[in-house]
Steps between C-alpha positions, in 0.01 A plus 500: 500500500671828579350650191146426631576670835626811320163541334298786646175298475642202690641728768161667553326161527764372746468809722119472487507135609737576789289796612184290491679226692571749778170689500252209477611322824497833684145573384387147581630531859350845534158377390520189722591710804213739427253210473622332819271720709554628846633283781250361748467723804314462825189660353486271196627175658260214565355527852647277768331168574212527747527359851256228387784357285642338814166374626357521848740539794563219748288476812561781754691706241363786293629674190477879472548651153748787543471603135706463187821662393647523149869527422691448175189394313388232744239524772489306824254484788602531865292296743521525879480175697318536832515222759387448860698690766688186610630432145822661382599575139688172452202297628252689282720462193542128570121459510458700177779303327344166593157625392629618161686169457170320555351709218767383255751784527859391431796621705756708306756572773598347832299613800697750708552469876247777560236313296531702179429305181444535126242282320327496164171363379196598299703742287621707797810522719460558873789626710469546874662743739526482878430873529201704395431867431164446672538502882207258537661238276777269620633426151460592134437315177589649162304359204611549139438336165733206434587634153596862429207703378249253647533232235461174688 
């Protein structure tokens, strides 16, 4: 056996096999990384679900589309909830929650004391907030796709 390893031809073949064993995986990973493409950014991400994805608002409540925002490859839509002057954020969110429940949305988290909730249905997730960036709205809804990248 030692005699075979002392052969110049066997030594060259052995070194060639080891070198190929090191180079081929490196090249394979390099090619795979090059073919992976660029990560999804706000400009190339699927647009956020439209306000229509949550249906019509309950009686005496209106939805105002405040636009979409994209972060880390996912887009979401911010919706202002406007209610009559005598209705506070918790009351408006309670009405919206009950209305969405009547449309088949399922609750994902316990309802907070201030009326905030998280529900899912129709391929979207809806999360509420008792504050709004819009001074005319008493609360906010954030709508996003239920699966990353909009695959529902």
